[in-house]
KENULO-351468 format. One record per residue (C-alpha): residue number from 0; residue in three letters; x negated, y negated, z negated. Coordinates in Angstrom, 3 decimals. Each point is the difference from the previous one (the first is absolute). Layout:
N
<NUM; ALA; <X; Y; Z>>
...
//
This chain:
522
<0; MET; <-131.691; -86.329; -112.514>>
<1; PRO; <3.604; -1.058; -0.426>>
<2; GLU; <1.138; -3.520; -0.089>>
<3; ALA; <1.078; -1.006; -3.570>>
<4; THR; <2.178; -2.870; -1.241>>
<5; SER; <1.463; -0.931; -3.238>>
<6; ALA; <3.104; 1.916; -0.934>>
<7; GLY; <3.240; -1.830; -0.230>>
<8; VAL; <3.590; 1.089; -1.311>>
<9; ARG; <1.495; 3.177; 1.219>>
<10; ARG; <3.669; -0.062; 0.786>>
<11; ALA; <2.414; 2.586; 1.454>>
<12; LEU; <3.539; 0.356; 1.345>>
<13; LEU; <1.207; 3.534; 0.330>>
<14; ILE; <3.196; 1.221; 1.602>>
<15; GLY; <1.665; 3.298; -0.304>>
<16; ILE; <3.457; 0.855; 1.313>>
<17; ASP; <1.797; 3.356; -0.238>>
<18; ASP; <3.596; -1.233; -0.074>>
<19; TYR; <1.054; 0.285; 3.739>>
<20; THR; <3.425; 0.785; 1.115>>
<21; LYS; <-0.457; 1.986; 3.047>>
<22; ARG; <-3.151; 1.810; -0.762>>
<23; PRO; <-1.130; -0.488; -3.768>>
<24; LEU; <-3.591; 0.591; -1.024>>
<25; ASP; <-1.242; 1.130; -3.348>>
<26; GLY; <-3.781; -0.675; 0.007>>
<27; CYS; <-0.362; -3.715; 0.786>>
<28; VAL; <0.721; -1.381; -3.422>>
<29; ALA; <-2.367; 2.588; -1.419>>
<30; ASP; <-2.562; -1.084; 2.608>>
<31; ALA; <0.187; -3.685; -1.001>>
<32; GLU; <-0.239; 0.951; -3.753>>
<33; LEU; <-2.929; 2.256; 0.524>>
<34; MET; <-1.912; -2.624; 1.953>>
<35; ALA; <0.889; -2.695; -2.619>>
<36; ARG; <-1.398; 2.292; -2.770>>
<37; ILE; <-3.185; 0.630; 2.000>>
<38; ILE; <-0.787; -3.614; 0.714>>
<39; ARG; <0.544; -0.917; -3.666>>
<40; GLU; <-2.056; 2.885; -1.484>>
<41; ARG; <-2.564; 0.402; 2.652>>
<42; PHE; <-0.562; -3.428; 1.483>>
<43; ALA; <0.971; -2.368; -2.783>>
<44; PHE; <3.056; -1.661; 1.337>>
<45; ALA; <1.652; -1.800; -3.018>>
<46; ASP; <3.555; 0.929; -0.626>>
<47; ALA; <1.208; -3.634; 0.344>>
<48; ASN; <-1.385; 0.032; 3.575>>
<49; VAL; <1.586; 3.144; 1.148>>
<50; THR; <3.613; -0.199; 1.367>>
<51; VAL; <1.942; 3.050; 0.789>>
<52; LEU; <3.387; -0.134; 1.892>>
<53; ARG; <2.046; 3.192; -0.122>>
<54; ASN; <2.970; 0.873; 2.288>>
<55; ARG; <2.465; -2.895; 0.183>>
<56; GLN; <-2.319; -2.235; -1.828>>
<57; ALA; <-1.802; 0.084; 3.195>>
<58; SER; <2.580; -1.861; 2.097>>
<59; ARG; <-1.226; -1.745; 3.256>>
<60; ASP; <0.087; -3.409; -1.804>>
<61; ALA; <-1.745; 1.193; -3.133>>
<62; VAL; <-2.849; 1.695; 1.930>>
<63; LEU; <-0.763; -3.135; 2.093>>
<64; SER; <0.353; -2.286; -2.950>>
<65; GLU; <-2.387; 2.098; -1.965>>
<66; LEU; <-2.416; 0.040; 2.941>>
<67; ASP; <0.182; -3.761; 0.206>>
<68; ALA; <-0.672; -0.379; -3.660>>
<69; LEU; <-2.994; 2.374; 0.263>>
<70; ILE; <-1.421; -2.250; 2.821>>
<71; ASP; <0.673; -3.142; -2.093>>
<72; ALA; <-1.848; 1.512; -3.002>>
<73; THR; <-2.982; 1.239; 1.909>>
<74; SER; <-3.362; -1.887; 0.098>>
<75; SER; <-3.381; 0.623; 1.594>>
<76; ASP; <-1.621; 3.122; -1.486>>
<77; ASP; <3.282; 1.354; -1.320>>
<78; THR; <1.150; 3.544; 0.979>>
<79; ALA; <3.656; 0.262; 1.487>>
<80; PHE; <1.530; 3.503; 0.313>>
<81; PHE; <3.167; 0.850; 1.718>>
<82; PHE; <1.532; 3.520; -0.128>>
<83; TYR; <3.221; 1.315; 1.632>>
<84; ALA; <1.454; 3.414; -0.143>>
<85; GLY; <3.413; 0.476; 1.613>>
<86; HIS; <1.640; 0.481; 3.401>>
<87; GLY; <-1.783; -1.614; 2.981>>
<88; ALA; <2.104; -0.675; 3.197>>
<89; LEU; <-0.108; -1.168; 3.604>>
<90; ALA; <2.000; -2.925; 1.378>>
<91; LYS; <0.493; -1.031; 3.598>>
<92; ASN; <-2.366; -2.921; 0.635>>
<93; VAL; <2.035; -2.899; 1.618>>
<94; ASP; <-2.730; -2.487; 1.179>>
<95; GLN; <-2.371; 2.448; 1.860>>
<96; SER; <-2.727; -0.614; -2.461>>
<97; GLU; <-0.760; 3.715; -0.701>>
<98; ALA; <-1.665; 2.241; 2.387>>
<99; SER; <2.663; 2.785; -0.634>>
<100; GLY; <2.978; -2.298; -0.242>>
<101; TRP; <0.477; 1.001; -3.622>>
<102; ASP; <-0.651; -1.594; -3.322>>
<103; ASN; <-1.034; 1.751; -3.179>>
<104; THR; <2.036; -0.724; -3.194>>
<105; LEU; <-0.055; 0.909; -3.565>>
<106; ASN; <3.519; 1.147; -0.525>>
<107; VAL; <0.614; -1.093; -3.564>>
<108; CYS; <3.821; 0.708; -0.112>>
<109; GLU; <2.717; 1.679; 2.121>>
<110; ASP; <3.125; -1.323; -1.721>>
<111; PRO; <-0.076; -2.808; 0.765>>
<112; ARG; <-2.542; 0.397; 2.711>>
<113; GLU; <-3.254; -1.901; -0.841>>
<114; ASP; <-3.378; 0.203; 1.933>>
<115; ILE; <-3.290; -1.934; -0.322>>
<116; TYR; <-1.530; -0.354; 3.424>>
<117; ASP; <-3.545; 0.517; 1.009>>
<118; TYR; <-0.254; -3.770; 0.911>>
<119; GLU; <0.971; -0.999; -3.475>>
<120; ILE; <-2.649; 2.362; -1.558>>
<121; GLU; <-2.665; -1.063; 2.329>>
<122; ALA; <0.537; -3.726; -0.656>>
<123; ARG; <-0.375; 0.542; -3.791>>
<124; LEU; <-3.060; 2.239; 0.516>>
<125; GLN; <-1.597; -2.809; 2.006>>
<126; ALA; <0.797; -2.557; -2.512>>
<127; LEU; <-1.505; 2.181; -2.883>>
<128; SER; <-3.089; 0.416; 2.193>>
<129; GLU; <-0.350; -3.745; 0.213>>
<130; ARG; <0.032; -0.163; -3.825>>
<131; THR; <-2.153; 2.995; -0.860>>
<132; ARG; <-2.427; 2.292; 1.764>>
<133; TYR; <1.395; 2.963; -2.184>>
<134; THR; <3.437; 1.018; 1.081>>
<135; VAL; <1.135; 3.593; 0.158>>
<136; MET; <3.274; 1.338; 1.391>>
<137; ILE; <1.087; 3.679; -0.074>>
<138; VAL; <3.268; 1.196; 1.665>>
<139; ASP; <1.159; 3.617; -0.691>>
<140; ALA; <2.944; -0.069; 2.466>>
<141; CYS; <1.047; 1.624; 3.242>>
<142; ASN; <-0.914; -1.949; 3.390>>
<143; SER; <-2.531; -2.009; -1.912>>
<144; ALA; <-3.328; -0.056; 1.855>>
<145; THR; <0.404; -3.570; 1.299>>
<146; ILE; <2.329; -1.566; -2.531>>
<147; THR; <-1.739; -3.287; 0.564>>
<148; ARG; <0.580; 0.371; 3.764>>
<149; ASP; <1.623; 2.717; 1.669>>
<150; VAL; <-1.134; 1.446; 3.340>>
<151; THR; <1.460; 3.494; 0.480>>
<152; ASP; <2.570; 1.944; 1.841>>
<153; PRO; <2.585; 1.290; -2.418>>
<154; GLY; <1.596; 2.343; 2.533>>
<155; THR; <-1.077; 3.082; -2.030>>
<156; ALA; <0.203; -1.620; -3.449>>
<157; LYS; <2.162; 2.093; -2.333>>
<158; GLU; <1.063; -3.107; -1.975>>
<159; ARG; <2.290; -1.401; 2.649>>
<160; TRP; <2.999; 0.584; -2.407>>
<161; ASN; <-1.491; -2.755; -1.940>>
<162; GLU; <-0.105; -2.727; 2.698>>
<163; PRO; <1.646; -3.316; -1.175>>
<164; LEU; <3.407; -0.495; 1.505>>
<165; LEU; <-0.555; -3.787; 0.455>>
<166; HIS; <-3.360; -1.014; 1.534>>
<167; THR; <-1.650; -3.078; -1.570>>
<168; ALA; <-1.209; -2.536; 2.526>>
<169; THR; <-3.340; -1.541; -0.634>>
<170; SER; <1.625; -3.386; -0.543>>
<171; ALA; <2.079; 1.540; -2.842>>
<172; LEU; <-2.950; 1.716; -1.823>>
<173; ASP; <-0.964; -1.444; -3.443>>
<174; LEU; <-3.626; -1.157; 0.709>>
<175; GLY; <0.395; -2.740; -2.405>>
<176; ARG; <-3.096; -2.173; -0.210>>
<177; HIS; <-2.100; 2.841; 1.486>>
<178; ALA; <-0.496; -0.704; 3.751>>
<179; VAL; <-2.006; 2.730; 2.021>>
<180; SER; <-2.673; -1.457; 2.121>>
<181; GLY; <-3.611; 0.542; 0.832>>
<182; THR; <-2.327; 0.383; 2.975>>
<183; ARG; <-0.908; 3.523; -0.452>>
<184; ALA; <1.584; 2.998; -1.891>>
<185; VAL; <-2.130; -0.046; -3.129>>
<186; ALA; <1.216; 1.986; -2.966>>
<187; GLY; <-0.866; -1.780; -3.145>>
<188; TYR; <1.340; 2.763; -2.133>>
<189; THR; <-0.010; 3.857; -0.536>>
<190; LEU; <3.014; 1.831; 1.175>>
<191; ILE; <0.700; 3.783; -0.465>>
<192; THR; <3.111; 1.559; 1.228>>
<193; ALA; <1.388; 3.502; -0.315>>
<194; CYS; <0.303; 0.901; 3.545>>
<195; ARG; <0.180; -1.107; 3.715>>
<196; ASP; <3.033; -1.883; 1.204>>
<197; ASP; <1.531; 3.127; 1.632>>
<198; GLU; <-0.458; 2.153; -3.057>>
<199; ILE; <1.726; 0.910; -3.279>>
<200; ALA; <-1.579; -0.637; -3.345>>
<201; LYS; <0.610; 3.164; -2.048>>
<202; GLU; <0.880; 0.242; -3.615>>
<203; ALA; <0.078; 3.132; -2.131>>
<204; VAL; <-0.917; 1.612; -3.272>>
<205; MET; <-3.665; -0.164; 0.115>>
<206; VAL; <-2.681; 2.290; -1.413>>
<207; GLY; <-0.431; -0.481; -3.622>>
<208; GLU; <3.588; -1.274; -0.476>>
<209; THR; <3.044; 2.050; -1.027>>
<210; THR; <3.126; -1.750; 0.946>>
<211; GLU; <-0.900; -3.678; 0.744>>
<212; HIS; <-0.283; -0.960; 3.815>>
<213; HIS; <-2.649; -2.323; 1.438>>
<214; GLY; <-0.884; -1.207; 3.431>>
<215; ALA; <-2.862; 1.885; 1.595>>
<216; LEU; <-2.008; -3.136; 0.521>>
<217; THR; <0.531; -1.283; -3.447>>
<218; TRP; <-0.759; 3.200; -1.739>>
<219; ALA; <-3.324; 0.520; 1.961>>
<220; LEU; <-0.885; -3.665; -0.573>>
<221; ALA; <0.749; 0.110; -3.687>>
<222; THR; <-2.080; 3.058; -0.295>>
<223; GLU; <-3.027; -1.649; 1.693>>
<224; LEU; <0.389; -3.328; -1.824>>
<225; GLN; <-0.039; 1.783; -3.404>>
<226; GLN; <-3.293; 1.665; 0.788>>
<227; ALA; <-1.659; -2.513; 2.134>>
<228; ALA; <-3.682; -0.653; -0.906>>
<229; GLU; <-1.413; -3.442; -0.718>>
<230; GLY; <-0.250; -2.080; 3.213>>
<231; ALA; <2.284; 2.165; 2.067>>
<232; THR; <1.656; -1.855; 2.927>>
<233; TRP; <3.382; 0.233; 1.670>>
<234; ARG; <-1.676; 1.866; 2.854>>
<235; ASP; <-1.577; 2.488; -2.336>>
<236; VAL; <3.350; 0.758; -1.663>>
<237; PHE; <2.095; -0.112; 3.185>>
<238; GLU; <-2.093; 2.511; 1.978>>
<239; ARG; <0.638; 2.630; -2.917>>
<240; VAL; <3.675; -1.021; -0.156>>
<241; ALA; <0.651; 0.230; 3.724>>
<242; MET; <-1.608; 3.548; 0.184>>
<243; ALA; <2.132; 1.193; -3.078>>
<244; VAL; <3.289; -1.319; 1.503>>
<245; THR; <-0.590; 1.296; 3.435>>
<246; LYS; <-1.227; 3.337; -1.289>>
<247; ARG; <3.300; 0.369; -1.771>>
<248; TYR; <2.148; -1.608; 2.689>>
<249; SER; <-1.538; 0.345; 3.519>>
<250; ASP; <2.555; -2.528; 1.442>>
<251; GLN; <-0.816; -2.774; -2.581>>
<252; HIS; <-3.110; -2.187; 0.610>>
<253; PRO; <-0.581; -2.860; -2.428>>
<254; GLN; <-1.492; -3.220; 1.452>>
<255; ILE; <-2.303; -2.627; -1.303>>
<256; GLU; <-1.191; -3.251; 1.412>>
<257; GLY; <-1.627; -3.312; -1.095>>
<258; ARG; <-2.688; -0.342; -2.598>>
<259; VAL; <-0.578; 3.670; -0.594>>
<260; ASP; <-3.481; -0.369; -1.551>>
<261; LEU; <1.303; -1.996; -2.898>>
<262; GLU; <-0.496; 1.457; -3.480>>
<263; LEU; <3.207; 1.326; -1.482>>
<264; PHE; <1.870; -2.980; -1.495>>
<265; GLY; <-3.275; -1.661; -0.286>>
<266; THR; <-1.971; -2.951; 1.434>>
<267; ARG; <-3.061; 1.965; 1.392>>
<268; GLU; <-0.002; 0.631; 3.770>>
<269; PHE; <-2.419; 2.341; 1.483>>
<270; ALA; <-1.614; -0.471; 3.494>>
<271; ALA; <1.853; 2.413; 2.296>>
<272; MET; <-2.112; 3.096; 0.840>>
<273; SER; <0.398; 1.131; 3.667>>
<274; SER; <1.208; 3.608; -0.359>>
<275; VAL; <2.692; 2.321; 1.117>>
<276; GLY; <1.559; 2.874; -1.835>>
<277; VAL; <-0.629; 3.830; 0.395>>
<278; THR; <3.558; 1.270; 0.654>>
<279; ASP; <-0.722; 3.734; 0.416>>
<280; ARG; <-2.643; 2.594; -0.440>>
<281; VAL; <-0.239; 3.641; 1.125>>
<282; SER; <-3.316; 1.819; -0.643>>
<283; THR; <-2.739; -2.223; 1.343>>
<284; SER; <2.298; -2.071; 2.245>>
<285; LEU; <1.933; -3.109; -1.199>>
<286; VAL; <2.143; -2.774; 1.479>>
<287; ILE; <-0.498; -3.727; -0.537>>
<288; ALA; <2.725; -2.623; 0.391>>
<289; ALA; <-1.728; -1.780; 2.867>>
<290; GLY; <-0.203; 0.746; 3.840>>
<291; ALA; <-0.431; -1.637; 3.352>>
<292; LEU; <2.304; -2.865; -0.884>>
<293; GLN; <-2.376; -0.929; -2.727>>
<294; GLY; <-3.141; 0.408; 2.199>>
<295; VAL; <-1.035; 3.505; -1.173>>
<296; ALA; <-1.964; 1.986; 2.549>>
<297; ALA; <-1.219; 3.617; 0.055>>
<298; GLY; <-3.256; 0.333; -1.688>>
<299; ALA; <0.630; -2.794; -2.517>>
<300; THR; <-1.271; 0.801; -3.448>>
<301; TYR; <1.480; -0.886; -3.300>>
<302; THR; <-1.178; 0.174; -3.610>>
<303; ILE; <2.593; 1.180; -2.411>>
<304; TYR; <0.521; -1.481; -3.477>>
<305; PRO; <2.405; 0.623; -2.854>>
<306; GLN; <3.484; -1.524; -0.041>>
<307; GLY; <-0.252; -3.273; -1.779>>
<308; THR; <-3.514; -0.939; 1.082>>
<309; LYS; <-0.338; -3.849; 0.439>>
<310; ARG; <-3.624; -0.337; 1.018>>
<311; VAL; <-1.999; 2.763; 1.692>>
<312; THR; <-3.067; -1.140; -1.889>>
<313; GLU; <1.655; 0.832; -3.330>>
<314; ALA; <1.184; 3.565; 0.815>>
<315; GLN; <-1.532; 3.395; 0.915>>
<316; PRO; <0.956; 1.277; 3.461>>
<317; LEU; <2.203; 3.164; 0.021>>
<318; GLY; <-1.578; 0.976; 3.407>>
<319; THR; <-0.223; -0.990; 3.620>>
<320; VAL; <2.140; 1.016; 3.055>>
<321; SER; <-0.159; -0.315; 3.848>>
<322; VAL; <3.078; -0.690; 2.178>>
<323; THR; <0.834; 2.895; 2.324>>
<324; LEU; <3.390; -0.900; 1.422>>
<325; VAL; <1.581; -3.476; 0.364>>
<326; LYS; <3.735; -0.443; 0.190>>
<327; GLY; <2.034; -3.270; 0.081>>
<328; THR; <0.183; -0.929; -3.702>>
<329; SER; <-1.998; 2.851; -1.578>>
<330; ALA; <-3.154; 1.983; 0.673>>
<331; ARG; <-1.453; 3.489; -1.065>>
<332; ALA; <-3.345; 0.299; -1.347>>
<333; ARG; <-2.277; 2.757; -1.029>>
<334; ILE; <-1.906; -0.115; -3.435>>
<335; VAL; <-3.728; -0.344; 0.544>>
<336; THR; <-1.016; -0.254; -3.631>>
<337; GLU; <1.852; 0.230; -3.250>>
<338; ALA; <-1.111; -0.795; -3.608>>
<339; SER; <1.483; 3.312; -1.289>>
<340; PRO; <2.515; 2.428; 1.546>>
<341; GLY; <3.523; -1.534; 0.144>>
<342; ALA; <-1.315; -3.508; -1.032>>
<343; ILE; <1.821; -1.686; 2.885>>
<344; VAL; <3.640; 0.045; -0.823>>
<345; ILE; <3.117; -1.585; 1.598>>
<346; GLY; <0.073; -3.622; -0.969>>
<347; SER; <-3.711; -0.515; 0.044>>
<348; ARG; <-1.249; -3.130; 1.803>>
<349; ALA; <-1.801; 0.304; 3.317>>
<350; VAL; <-2.455; -2.878; 0.868>>
<351; ALA; <-1.237; -0.239; 3.497>>
<352; ASP; <-3.766; -0.067; 0.361>>
<353; ALA; <0.311; -2.388; 3.027>>
<354; PRO; <3.361; -1.907; -0.509>>
<355; THR; <1.927; -1.377; 2.943>>
<356; THR; <-1.276; -3.414; 0.904>>
<357; LEU; <2.135; -2.981; 0.887>>
<358; GLN; <-0.916; 0.266; 3.609>>
<359; GLU; <0.866; 3.719; -0.034>>
<360; ALA; <3.348; -0.768; -1.575>>
<361; LEU; <0.865; -2.460; 2.540>>
<362; ALA; <-0.863; 2.450; 2.789>>
<363; ILE; <2.118; 2.843; -1.462>>
<364; GLU; <2.233; 1.396; 2.822>>
<365; ASN; <1.583; 3.392; 0.472>>
<366; PRO; <-1.886; 1.853; 2.743>>
<367; ASP; <2.449; 2.882; 0.104>>
<368; PRO; <1.436; 0.170; 3.456>>
<369; LYS; <2.955; 2.076; -1.484>>
<370; SER; <1.038; -2.690; -2.376>>
<371; GLN; <3.748; -0.870; 0.360>>
<372; LEU; <-0.466; -3.269; -1.708>>
<373; THR; <-2.494; -1.587; 2.313>>
<374; GLY; <1.791; -2.931; 1.721>>
<375; MET; <3.131; 0.657; -1.972>>
<376; VAL; <-0.541; -2.563; -2.677>>
<377; THR; <-0.574; -3.790; 0.954>>
<378; LEU; <-1.112; -2.999; -2.004>>
<379; GLU; <0.833; -3.461; 1.337>>
<380; ILE; <-1.297; -3.318; -1.301>>
<381; LEU; <2.801; -2.568; -0.364>>
<382; ARG; <-0.364; -3.883; -0.001>>
<383; LEU; <2.472; -2.486; -1.600>>
<384; ALA; <1.619; -2.028; 2.876>>
<385; SER; <1.084; -3.601; -0.203>>
<386; ASP; <3.667; 1.069; -0.422>>
<387; GLY; <-0.922; 1.851; -3.215>>
<388; THR; <0.189; 3.509; 1.555>>
<389; PHE; <-2.823; 2.573; 0.537>>
<390; ASP; <-1.103; 1.258; 3.322>>
<391; VAL; <-2.756; 2.095; 1.326>>
<392; ALA; <-3.267; -2.039; 0.087>>
<393; ASP; <-1.140; -0.525; 3.596>>
<394; VAL; <-3.552; 0.848; 0.943>>
<395; ASP; <-2.268; -3.009; 0.576>>
<396; ALA; <-1.517; 0.166; 3.518>>
<397; ALA; <-3.529; -1.169; -1.070>>
<398; ALA; <-0.227; 1.999; -3.266>>
<399; GLY; <1.713; 3.076; 1.399>>
<400; VAL; <1.980; 0.371; -3.345>>
<401; PRO; <2.613; -2.125; -1.907>>
<402; VAL; <-1.514; -3.062; -1.621>>
<403; PHE; <1.139; -1.143; -3.395>>
<404; THR; <-1.002; -3.113; -1.937>>
<405; SER; <-0.438; -0.087; -3.679>>
<406; GLY; <3.441; -0.818; -1.576>>
<407; ASP; <1.978; 1.801; 2.740>>
<408; ARG; <2.809; 2.409; -1.049>>
<409; ILE; <-0.712; 3.513; 1.072>>
<410; ALA; <2.172; 3.042; 0.006>>
<411; PHE; <-0.115; 3.709; 1.173>>
<412; ARG; <2.461; 2.262; 1.657>>
<413; ILE; <-0.645; 3.778; -0.344>>
<414; THR; <2.002; 2.428; 2.055>>
<415; SER; <-0.005; 3.814; 0.163>>
<416; ARG; <1.536; 1.911; 2.796>>
<417; VAL; <-0.379; 3.420; -1.722>>
<418; THR; <2.979; 1.733; -1.560>>
<419; ILE; <-1.495; 0.469; -3.604>>
<420; PRO; <-1.048; -2.664; -2.475>>
<421; LEU; <-3.638; -0.782; -0.251>>
<422; PHE; <-2.228; -1.348; -2.706>>
<423; ILE; <-1.380; -3.293; 0.908>>
<424; THR; <-2.765; -2.420; -1.360>>
<425; LEU; <-0.854; -3.291; 1.632>>
<426; VAL; <-3.339; -1.520; -0.762>>
<427; GLU; <-2.241; -2.860; 1.272>>
<428; PHE; <-3.734; 0.201; 0.863>>
<429; ASP; <-0.995; -3.664; -0.184>>
<430; PRO; <-3.030; -1.700; 1.482>>
<431; LEU; <-1.749; -0.113; -3.345>>
<432; GLY; <0.165; 3.802; -0.357>>
<433; VAL; <2.947; -0.140; -2.563>>
<434; VAL; <2.650; 2.645; 0.283>>
<435; SER; <3.441; -1.209; -1.211>>
<436; ARG; <3.323; 1.915; -0.220>>
<437; TRP; <3.118; -1.512; 1.375>>
<438; THR; <2.083; 2.850; -1.473>>
<439; THR; <-0.246; 1.419; -3.489>>
<440; GLY; <-0.331; 3.604; -1.006>>
<441; ASN; <-0.452; 3.000; 2.203>>
<442; ALA; <3.527; 1.363; -0.318>>
<443; ASN; <1.683; -2.447; 2.523>>
<444; GLN; <2.029; 1.886; 2.510>>
<445; LEU; <1.109; -1.611; 3.312>>
<446; ALA; <3.443; 1.207; 1.238>>
<447; PRO; <0.178; 1.585; 3.461>>
<448; LYS; <0.799; -2.186; 2.985>>
<449; THR; <0.668; -3.100; -2.058>>
<450; PRO; <-2.037; -3.218; 0.273>>
<451; PHE; <-1.356; -1.277; -3.187>>
<452; GLU; <-1.327; -3.431; -0.556>>
<453; ILE; <-2.220; -1.282; -2.681>>
<454; GLY; <-0.239; -3.671; -0.864>>
<455; ASN; <3.305; -0.927; 1.801>>
<456; ARG; <3.193; 1.242; -1.886>>
<457; ASP; <-1.668; 1.312; -3.054>>
<458; GLY; <-0.247; -3.279; -1.770>>
<459; ARG; <-3.811; -0.280; 0.459>>
<460; GLU; <-1.758; -2.900; 1.714>>
<461; LEU; <-3.167; 1.358; 1.325>>
<462; LEU; <-2.524; -2.585; 0.969>>
<463; ILE; <-3.287; 0.143; 1.828>>
<464; GLN; <-2.766; -1.424; -2.154>>
<465; TRP; <-3.422; -0.579; 1.790>>
<466; ASP; <-2.541; -2.909; -0.635>>
<467; ALA; <-2.939; 0.996; 2.259>>
<468; ASP; <-0.916; 0.037; 3.700>>
<469; GLU; <1.998; 1.982; 2.462>>
<470; ALA; <0.071; 3.769; -0.777>>
<471; ILE; <1.922; 3.283; 0.624>>
<472; THR; <2.147; 1.680; -2.730>>
<473; SER; <1.399; 3.527; 0.496>>
<474; PHE; <3.308; 1.337; -1.350>>
<475; LYS; <-0.078; 3.844; -0.111>>
<476; LEU; <3.202; 2.162; -0.673>>
<477; PHE; <-0.528; 3.511; -1.402>>
<478; ALA; <3.064; 2.147; 0.569>>
<479; SER; <0.084; 3.777; -0.961>>
<480; VAL; <2.472; 2.751; -0.696>>
<481; ARG; <-1.437; 0.753; -3.411>>
<482; ALA; <-0.669; -2.696; -2.636>>
<483; PRO; <-3.836; -0.674; 0.313>>
<484; ASP; <-2.369; -1.015; -2.777>>
<485; LEU; <-1.303; -3.271; 1.277>>
<486; ARG; <-2.075; -1.252; -2.955>>
<487; PHE; <-3.007; 0.138; 2.318>>
<488; LEU; <1.398; -3.235; 1.639>>
<489; ASP; <-0.165; -1.738; -3.339>>
<490; ASP; <-3.406; 1.273; -0.690>>
<491; LEU; <-1.257; -1.646; 3.222>>
<492; ASN; <-0.204; -3.301; -1.793>>
<493; SER; <-2.434; 1.205; -2.382>>
<494; ARG; <-2.345; 1.198; 2.789>>
<495; ALA; <-0.239; -2.222; 2.671>>
<496; LEU; <32.523; 18.547; 24.625>>
<497; VAL; <-1.904; 3.144; -0.204>>
<498; GLU; <0.566; 2.357; -2.696>>
<499; ARG; <-2.920; -0.261; -2.352>>
<500; PRO; <-1.044; 2.176; -3.065>>
<501; PRO; <0.647; -1.436; -3.412>>
<502; ILE; <-2.360; -2.928; -0.918>>
<503; SER; <-2.754; 1.446; -2.117>>
<504; ALA; <-0.355; -1.157; -3.599>>
<505; GLU; <-3.649; -0.862; 0.709>>
<506; ASP; <0.756; -2.260; 2.949>>
<507; TRP; <-0.923; -3.721; -0.295>>
<508; THR; <-0.804; -3.056; 2.054>>
<509; THR; <-1.195; -3.506; -0.345>>
<510; VAL; <0.693; -3.389; 1.727>>
<511; THR; <-2.314; -2.986; 0.145>>
<512; VAL; <0.816; -3.523; 1.085>>
<513; ARG; <-2.500; -2.728; -0.051>>
<514; VAL; <0.608; -3.851; -0.078>>
<515; GLN; <-2.326; -2.929; 0.032>>
<516; LEU; <-0.163; -2.410; -2.977>>
<517; GLN; <-0.985; -3.682; 0.234>>
<518; ARG; <-0.489; -2.747; -2.510>>
<519; GLY; <2.992; -2.175; -0.743>>
<520; ALA; <0.156; -3.816; 0.595>>
<521; THR; <-1.957; -1.966; -2.651>>
//
């Protein structure tokens, strides 16, 4: 059953900007107004608690001021909603705190040039998360997947025309009272974005409209929100939205992260169900969004349930399948049983009959001898030195691994020697069997041949916290060409010089580094 709490006040700030000098838009104001209407009529947001800024009303100062006011007004059990439709941009990162060397920005004006940087957005999202468990942010803009923290290579991005001329240093950002800190990357909010960081968010006259433009994400989301069933979650809605957008625009992939099993603008949160999506079907063969990287093996069996299923005990299965071919981040399966012909459709949820265990997840490695990523991605553990700088942690002769004491600062350096960006996720398998992410989301891209450090230049102080006997903790980096569905990692906590051919889109690798933990001084 879902967790329920008392409902608080629902407040929203919506931004829509069409009035740009170089490349004006004409669907963003309509997007903001459409979303404002839906949250008022469908989700009981009071008019007095809905603020809409249009065009030049949404200056940089105005947006940041309104966000700060939203934070100040928010209390426990309140719902805070931030929506942005307008241009997104990429700015050269000046402090080496981004894996790609680029920051995401919300480009609120071109004349004069005004941008709001990802650091500024993230600081406020974290501040909201500290006040309420019910914060939702939706960004319908280009280059938006990691607006709270950019890690992508914009070399192929089509929005480079929109790059800010002056790059804002971290010290000059308006973080206000909202400092970014924390030991792990924990998203206390729900974030939906229109596309990956190297993609363009489309807008057009949508089906059912005559002349008015809308963003593809906003239109699909509005459609689903208006017809959502009682108890529908952001995951339920997003799965349908993502399919609709990518079906129309194959080069636009909406993204979601954070508290995806939260009821739409509500306070109920459902226990995450361990499942992966059915992404394709031809005759009696289908494809699921999990492969060897997620621990899938040939012969594995899955039970298929309708999209939107939250508990397998409360839904009738659509059928069963058996895996016949395993690739890197996907697998093909044959249908063994089916409730009725054609019952299993794209978007159905596949639940493993024998889910990957924690031990199996920790042991995942790519056995393919042809993999071009093996040995090409490194993960280094860094220790804070007495002079305030970070250096690679030495291996303790007795322990055979680096040794950290509770309270020590720790950082990570990730380096890729391949020539294409890779999707990366860093997690920890601790001695108590808890799996924690040190990166958020699954759309994080690491730039080629550029070292990236977490916990050093990114404003975070990552601390070792351990209050037990000596034990071993493991940090594992997942790196792949395609963006993987890694929800199974979160689910683990609820169950105990030579010319080479092009790198395959199914290629992947992992890197595991272990360190010893010990109790701090008492």
